[in-house]
C-alpha positions in Angstrom: 18.7 -13.3 -36.0 20.2 -13.4 -32.4 20.4 -10.9 -29.6 24.0 -9.6 -29.5 23.9 -6.8 -26.9 21.7 -5.2 -24.4 22.7 -1.6 -23.3 21.1 0.1 -20.3 20.8 3.8 -19.4 19.5 5.5 -16.2 17.9 8.9 -16.5 16.4 11.2 -13.9 13.3 12.8 -15.3 12.4 16.0 -13.3 8.6 16.8 -13.3 7.5 20.3 -14.4 5.9 20.7 -11.0 5.4 18.6 -8.0 2.7 16.0 -8.4 0.3 14.9 -5.6 -1.9 11.9 -5.6 -3.7 9.7 -3.1 -5.0 12.8 -1.3 -1.5 14.3 -1.2 0.0 11.6 0.9 2.2 10.7 -2.1 4.2 13.6 -3.7 6.7 13.3 -6.5 9.2 15.8 -8.1 11.1 13.5 -10.4 11.1 10.0 -11.8 13.9 7.4 -12.1 13.8 5.9 -15.5 15.6 3.0 -17.1 15.9 2.9 -20.9 17.5 0.1 -22.8 18.4 -1.0 -26.3 18.5 -4.6 -27.6 20.9 -5.0 -30.5 20.9 -8.0 -32.9 23.5 -9.6 -35.1 21.5 -8.5 -38.2 21.6 -4.8 -37.3 18.1 -4.4 -36.1 17.6 -2.8 -32.7 14.7 -2.2 -30.4 14.1 0.2 -27.5 12.3 -0.2 -24.2 11.7 1.8 -21.1 10.7 1.0 -17.5 9.9 3.9 -15.2 8.1 3.4 -11.9 6.3 6.3 -10.5 8.7 6.9 -7.8 9.2 4.3 -5.1 6.0 4.7 -3.0 3.3 4.4 -5.6 3.7 0.7 -6.4 6.1 -2.1 -5.3 8.6 -1.1 -7.9 11.7 1.2 -7.9 14.3 2.2 -10.4 17.4 0.6 -8.7 15.5 -2.6 -8.3 14.6 -2.7 -11.9 18.3 -2.3 -12.9 19.4 -4.9 -10.4 16.9 -7.4 -11.9 18.2 -6.5 -15.4 21.6 -7.7 -14.3 20.0 -11.1 -13.8 17.7 -11.1 -16.9 19.6 -9.5 -19.6 22.6 -11.8 -19.8 20.2 -14.8 -20.2 18.7 -13.2 -23.4 22.1 -12.9 -25.2 22.3 -15.3 -28.2 18.5 -15.9 -28.2 16.1 -15.2 -31.2 14.3 -11.9 -30.3 11.2 -12.9 -32.3 10.4 -15.7 -29.8 8.8 -13.2 -27.5 6.5 -15.6 -25.6 9.3 -18.1 -25.0 11.7 -15.4 -23.8 9.0 -14.2 -21.4 8.6 -17.8 -20.0 12.4 -17.9 -19.7 12.5 -14.6 -17.8 9.8 -15.9 -15.4 11.9 -19.1 -14.8 15.1 -17.1 -14.2 13.4 -14.5 -11.9 9.9 -15.2 -10.7 7.9 -12.0 -10.2 9.3 -8.6 -10.7 7.2 -7.9 -13.8 8.1 -4.2 -13.9 11.8 -5.2 -14.5 10.8 -7.5 -17.4 8.6 -4.8 -19.1 11.3 -2.8 -20.9 12.9 -5.9 -22.3 9.6 -7.2 -23.6 8.8 -3.8 -25.2 12.2 -3.8 -26.9 11.6 -7.3 -28.3 8.3 -6.1 -29.8 10.0 -3.0 -31.3 12.5 -5.4 -33.1 9.6 -7.6 -34.3 7.7 -4.6 -35.7 10.9 -3.2 -37.4 11.5 -6.6 -38.9 8.0 -7.0 -40.2 7.9 -3.4 -41.4 4.8 -2.6 -39.4 3.9 -0.3 -36.5 3.1 -2.2 -33.3 -0.5 -1.2 -33.5 -0.8 -3.3 -36.6 0.7 -6.3 -34.8 -1.8 -5.8 -32.0 -4.9 -5.9 -34.2 -4.7 -2.8 -36.3 -5.5 0.9 -35.6 -9.0 1.7 -34.5 -10.0 5.3 -35.4 -7.8 8.4 -35.9 -5.8 8.6 -32.7 -6.8 8.0 -29.0 -8.6 10.5 -26.7 -6.1 12.2 -24.4 -6.8 11.8 -20.6 -5.6 14.6 -18.4 -4.2 13.9 -14.9 -5.3 16.6 -12.4 -3.1 16.7 -9.3 -4.7 16.8 -5.9 -5.6 20.3 -4.7 -8.4 22.6 -3.7 -11.7 22.6 -5.6 -10.6 25.9 -7.3 -7.2 24.7 -8.2 -8.5 21.4 -9.7 -11.3 23.1 -11.8 -8.8 25.6 -13.0 -6.5 22.8 -14.2 -9.3 21.0 -15.9 -10.1 24.3 -17.7 -6.5 24.6 -18.9 -6.6 21.1 -20.3 -10.0 21.8 -21.9 -8.4 24.7 -23.7 -5.9 22.3 -25.2 -8.6 20.0 -26.5 -8.9 17.5 -23.7 -12.4 16.0 -23.0 -11.4 13.2 -20.7 -10.0 14.0 -17.2 -8.7 12.2 -14.2 -9.1 14.2 -11.0 -7.0 13.0 -8.1 -9.2 13.1 -4.9 -8.9 11.5 -1.5 -7.1 12.4 1.7 -9.7 14.9 3.1 -12.6 14.9 5.5 -15.9 13.6 3.9 -17.5 17.0 3.7 -14.3 18.4 1.9 -14.3 15.4 -0.6 -18.0 15.9 -1.3 -17.6 19.7 -1.9 -14.5 19.2 -4.2 -16.3 16.6 -6.3 -19.4 18.7 -6.6 -17.5 21.7 -7.6 -15.8 19.7 -10.4 -19.1 18.3 -11.5 -20.6 21.7 -11.6 -17.9 22.9 -14.0 -17.8 19.8 -16.1 -19.1 20.2 -19.7 -21.7 17.8 -21.1 -19.2 16.4 -23.6 -16.5 15.7 -20.9 -15.9 12.5 -18.8 -14.3 13.0 -15.4 -13.0 10.0 -13.4 -12.4 10.6 -9.7 -9.2 8.8 -8.9 -8.7 8.1 -5.2 -5.5 6.1 -5.6 -6.4 3.9 -2.6 -6.8 6.8 -0.1 -10.3 5.9 1.2 -11.4 3.2 3.7 -14.6 1.3 2.3 -16.8 3.2 4.8 -15.5 6.6 3.6 -15.8 5.6 0.0 -19.5 4.5 0.4 -20.2 7.7 2.4 -18.8 10.0 -0.2 -19.9 8.2 -3.4 -23.5 7.9 -2.2 -23.6 11.6 -1.2 -22.4 13.2 -4.5 -24.3 13.9 -7.6 -21.5 12.6 -9.8 -22.6 9.7 -12.1 -19.2 9.3 -13.6 -16.5 6.8 -12.8 -14.6 6.4 -9.5 -11.1 4.8 -9.6 -9.4 2.6 -7.0 -11.2 4.0 -4.0 -9.5 1.6 -1.5 -6.3 -0.4 -1.1 -7.3 -3.9 -2.0 -9.6 -5.8 -4.4 -11.7 -7.1 -1.5 -12.3 -3.5 -0.3 -13.1 -2.2 -3.7 -15.5 -5.0 -4.4 -17.3 -4.2 -1.2 -17.6 -0.5 -2.2 -18.9 -1.5 -5.7 -21.7 -3.5 -4.2 -22.9 -0.5 -2.1 -22.6 2.4 -4.6 -24.2 3.2 -7.9 -21.3 4.7 -9.9 -19.2 2.5 -12.2 -15.8 1.5 -10.8 -12.4 1.6 -12.5 -9.6 -0.5 -10.9 -6.0 0.1 -11.2 -3.3 -0.5 -8.5 -4.8 -3.7 -7.0 -4.5 -5.5 -10.4 -0.9 -6.6 -10.9 -1.5 -9.6 -13.3 -4.0 -11.4 -15.6 -5.2 -13.6 -12.7 -5.9 -10.5 -10.7 -8.1 -9.2 -13.5 -9.9 -12.5 -13.8 -10.6 -12.4 -10.0 -12.0 -8.8 -10.3 -14.3 -10.0 -13.1 -15.4 -13.0 -11.2 -16.4 -10.8 -8.3 -18.1 -8.2 -10.4 -15.9 -5.6 -8.8 -15.6 -3.2 -11.6 -16.8 -2.0 -15.0 -13.3 -1.0 -16.3 -9.6 -1.1 -15.6 -6.3 0.6 -16.2 -3.9 -1.4 -18.4 -0.3 -0.4 -17.9 2.5 -2.4 -19.6 5.2 -1.6 -17.1 3.0 -2.8 -14.2 2.0 -6.1 -15.6 5.3 -7.1 -17.3 5.3 -5.5 -20.8 3.3 -5.4 -23.9 2.9 -9.2 -24.1 1.1 -9.3 -20.7 -0.7 -6.0 -21.3 -2.1 -7.4 -24.5 -3.5 -10.5 -22.8 -5.2 -8.2 -20.2 -6.5 -6.0 -22.9 -8.0 -8.9 -24.8 -9.6 -10.3 -21.6 -11.1 -6.9 -21.0 -12.6 -6.9 -24.6 -14.0 -10.4 -23.9 -15.8 -9.4 -20.8 -16.9 -6.0 -22.0 -14.7 -3.7 -19.8 -13.9 -0.1 -20.7 -10.1 0.6 -20.4 -7.6 3.4 -20.0 -4.4 2.0 -21.7 -1.3 3.9 -20.8 1.9 3.5 -18.8 2.9 4.0 -15.3 5.5 6.7 -16.2 8.4 7.5 -18.4 9.4 9.4 -21.6 7.9 9.2 -25.1 9.3 5.7 -25.4 7.1 4.2 -22.6 4.2 6.5 -23.8 4.4 5.3 -27.4 4.6 1.6 -26.5 1.4 1.7 -24.5 -0.4 3.9 -27.0 0.2 1.4 -29.8 -1.8 -1.0 -27.7 -4.5 1.6 -27.0 -4.8 2.5 -30.7 -5.5 -1.1 -31.6 -8.3 -1.3 -29.0 -11.9 -0.8 -30.2 -13.2 2.7 -29.6 -16.2 1.5 -27.5 -13.8 -0.2 -25.0 -11.3 2.6 -24.5 -11.8 5.7 -22.4 -8.7 7.7 -23.1 -4.9 7.5 -22.5 -2.6 9.7 -20.4 0.8 10.9 -21.6 3.5 11.1 -18.9 5.6 13.3 -21.3 3.2 16.1 -20.6 4.5 16.3 -17.0 8.2 16.1 -17.8 10.7 18.9 -18.3 12.9 17.0 -20.8 12.2 15.1 -24.0 14.6 12.5 -25.5 12.9 12.6 -29.0 11.2 16.0 -29.6 8.2 15.7 -31.9 8.6 11.9 -32.4 6.4 9.1 -31.2 3.0 9.4 -29.5 2.0 13.2 -29.5 -1.0 15.2 -28.5 -2.9 17.0 -31.3 -6.1 18.8 -30.5 -7.0 16.6 -27.6 -6.1 13.3 -29.3 -2.9 11.3 -29.3 -1.6 10.3 -32.7 1.1 7.7 -33.4 3.8 7.2 -36.0 3.2 4.8 -38.9 6.8 3.8 -38.9 7.8 0.2 -38.1 8.0 -0.9 -34.5 7.6 1.8 -31.9 8.4 4.4 -34.5 10.6 6.5 -32.2 14.2 6.3 -31.2 15.7 8.5 -28.3 18.7 10.8 -28.9 21.5 9.0 -27.2 23.3 12.2 -26.4 20.3 13.0 -24.1 20.8 9.6 -22.4 24.5 10.1 -21.6 26.8 7.1 -20.8 25.2 3.7 -20.3 25.2 2.2 -16.8 25.5 -1.3 -18.0 26.2 -3.3 -21.2 25.5 -7.0 -21.6 27.0 -9.0 -24.5 
């Protein structure tokens, strides 16, 4: 079996409402997503998606992804799609770095492999663990009243795991906001306070040591060095996200004892191949993990959730669905979906979801 064609689509994804994080200094109204299909000479095809969360959240952006695909995709034509590790090494040789541009290709290769094997990707990643994955809400930055109200809305839909976006305010405001959320939190709920790099180390230590919250704090500062400093001077468990771009970054965080858990996002680290390596390292060192993607439609959500579903329940905290924030859906009812606070996945081979091509429109590039 050989790769015969790679087709690329660009799609703007409007959000249901503006989304604010990092204390409101980053605001987003739409996402620029790139979807692609890899076709083979035996009729099998696989889908992948790469969707940076805007262009100011991480060093990644939609036009850059598609520019990189113009270099990467032609080199895969004629290759055996089942040689996923070899093709990842080839992409690294052709274009060092730029993992977010390689992610949709890697995901599509896994989709082909799963379809060929007749197995869902979760089975290829170790087998499903439990009945679905706990859904993690994502609460946009706002006042204490606004944020507690949003958590209550998610609670009514069955969510018990929440990510509250804090940061960007004076210490007394941060403390009051966190204490209000804690006061409204139910005993069976987990709230992670996600700062998205908005605090200096001094502010992080001041706030975290002042609040009664014993739950998790996520990415309080910009760098791994700064977060490690905060971890040594506070009592709450730390979850790291944006400062971990590769497996060596995760290894360094573990060596420093900088965290008790991490976010694992395929589109950030280069696809499912690299995300699985990070996940397995996290299992080896005992981390807890949120496994989800940076952004995108049900295609990106489903790819990440197959990896989450195959992760032991004691190591996973919950997973977020970007689709909940989007106005449009390329495959209504298919793929990873929320049901009573848990995310379930299809048992069909591969990803188990195919987008409606009429939704995608005309391709922006075809490589053959």
